[in-house]
Structures are given as structure tokens and as C-alpha cells.
Legacy VTK file of the C-alpha trace (Angstrom):
# vtk DataFile Version 3.0
C-alpha trace
ASCII
DATASET POLYDATA
POINTS 114 float
-9.823 -1.373 -35.941
-11.600 -3.469 -33.311
-14.661 -2.060 -31.626
-14.533 -1.466 -27.901
-16.482 -3.989 -25.886
-18.418 -2.207 -23.112
-19.011 -5.529 -21.368
-15.242 -5.871 -20.974
-15.349 -2.967 -18.521
-17.861 -4.789 -16.317
-16.183 -6.136 -13.230
-17.474 -8.757 -10.872
-18.456 -9.372 -8.147
-18.398 -5.929 -6.493
-20.229 -3.057 -8.081
-18.234 0.024 -7.238
-16.675 1.641 -4.270
-18.508 4.907 -3.727
-22.034 6.192 -3.907
-22.930 8.107 -7.062
-24.126 10.928 -4.833
-20.797 11.147 -3.003
-18.178 10.779 -5.727
-18.293 10.868 -9.523
-18.138 7.373 -10.998
-15.170 6.161 -12.977
-15.952 4.850 -16.453
-15.600 1.163 -15.408
-17.817 1.731 -12.354
-20.409 3.557 -14.463
-20.367 0.757 -17.037
-20.832 -1.863 -14.351
-23.667 -0.010 -12.638
-25.360 0.648 -15.993
-25.236 -3.101 -16.750
-27.019 -3.868 -13.476
-29.585 -1.107 -13.892
-30.262 -2.157 -17.497
-31.094 -5.630 -16.227
-33.724 -4.078 -13.951
-34.969 -1.585 -16.559
-37.573 -3.951 -17.961
-41.019 -4.286 -16.348
-41.006 -8.102 -16.506
-37.514 -8.381 -15.006
-38.297 -5.826 -12.331
-41.467 -7.723 -11.405
-39.569 -11.028 -11.454
-36.855 -9.562 -9.221
-39.529 -8.284 -6.841
-41.222 -11.695 -6.648
-37.944 -13.449 -5.881
-36.993 -10.811 -3.293
-40.387 -10.973 -1.565
-40.452 -14.779 -1.424
-36.786 -15.284 -0.568
-36.506 -18.187 -2.973
-38.739 -19.201 -5.848
-38.838 -21.968 -8.423
-38.883 -21.003 -12.097
-41.990 -23.164 -12.381
-43.830 -20.786 -10.031
-43.101 -17.647 -12.064
-45.321 -18.326 -15.086
-48.640 -17.442 -13.457
-47.672 -14.209 -11.662
-45.699 -12.922 -14.655
-48.158 -14.126 -17.285
-45.227 -15.269 -19.438
-44.101 -18.575 -20.923
-41.276 -20.594 -19.407
-38.838 -19.729 -22.253
-39.503 -16.024 -21.668
-38.986 -16.434 -17.933
-35.722 -18.274 -18.603
-34.558 -15.388 -20.801
-35.298 -12.820 -18.103
-33.798 -14.850 -15.251
-30.654 -15.333 -17.349
-30.253 -11.559 -17.775
-30.786 -10.923 -14.059
-28.300 -13.683 -13.210
-25.712 -12.297 -15.651
-26.026 -8.948 -13.884
-25.375 -10.757 -10.606
-28.728 -9.827 -9.114
-30.110 -13.337 -8.694
-28.508 -16.725 -8.153
-29.991 -19.983 -9.386
-29.665 -23.491 -8.044
-30.786 -26.375 -10.228
-32.853 -28.905 -8.322
-34.011 -31.720 -10.511
-35.691 -30.252 -13.552
-36.163 -26.713 -12.218
-34.017 -23.804 -11.116
-34.690 -22.144 -7.793
-33.817 -18.446 -7.666
-32.797 -16.179 -4.809
-31.496 -12.635 -4.573
-27.746 -12.152 -4.306
-27.854 -10.085 -1.127
-24.240 -8.889 -1.443
-24.872 -7.610 -4.973
-28.102 -5.933 -3.866
-26.176 -4.229 -1.045
-23.630 -3.019 -3.630
-26.421 -1.551 -5.780
-27.977 0.171 -2.780
-24.616 1.606 -1.773
-23.891 2.802 -5.305
-27.253 4.560 -5.465
-26.741 6.165 -2.069
-29.629 4.222 -0.531
LINES 1 115
114 0 1 2 3 4 5 6 7 8 9 10 11 12 13 14 15 16 17 18 19 20 21 22 23 24 25 26 27 28 29 30 31 32 33 34 35 36 37 38 39 40 41 42 43 44 45 46 47 48 49 50 51 52 53 54 55 56 57 58 59 60 61 62 63 64 65 66 67 68 69 70 71 72 73 74 75 76 77 78 79 80 81 82 83 84 85 86 87 88 89 90 91 92 93 94 95 96 97 98 99 100 101 102 103 104 105 106 107 108 109 110 111 112 113
């Protein structure tokens, strides 16, 4: 018997329709929101997300010093945030420039009742 794939329940690009404080989440909505929150549930990723949000747009090359991490580690964390739809990257030459996906952030805020 095949194992269920929780990632298969994750839908893009919207998060869910109602706030968790207004209406109980459906299983697909809960799975999707959990995926996004898991991406933020790491101190390095949360700090990275905060840096990108505060600066509006930031080059991967400028994240090493404030995060105190190597470029491969930064790439790993930006990939996870991008897979969750929280940040969007644009390759310019050798580097990727990151910005917050404002629509996705609005979805997260709405889902959390903020």
C-alpha cells in the first residue's frame, strides 16, 4: 500500500480561505498552512525572512554576514522559504535577489487572524 504524501495536499498559490480563529481548518488547508509555518519555524529562516522583508529586496551575497552562515547554507534556507511561497527569487547574473511574496504573506496573516 502506498504511503500518503502530505505534500500532495499542499495547494498553491493561495493559503486558505478563512482565519483559523473564525472557522476550523479543513485538512488540506491545515496541511498547507503547516507547510508555510514549518518553513518559518527555524531561527535562521525566520531571521532571513525578516532581513528580506525589512530591506524589500536583498541579494543572496548580502546574507552571509548578517546570518553568519555559508552561501550553501543560505541557499538551502532560501530554497525552503521559496518552496513555501514566502519569498521569490530573481537571478541577476551570478546571484539571486530575494523579495517577499506580499500576496502569500497576506494569506498567512489572514489565516492567522492577523
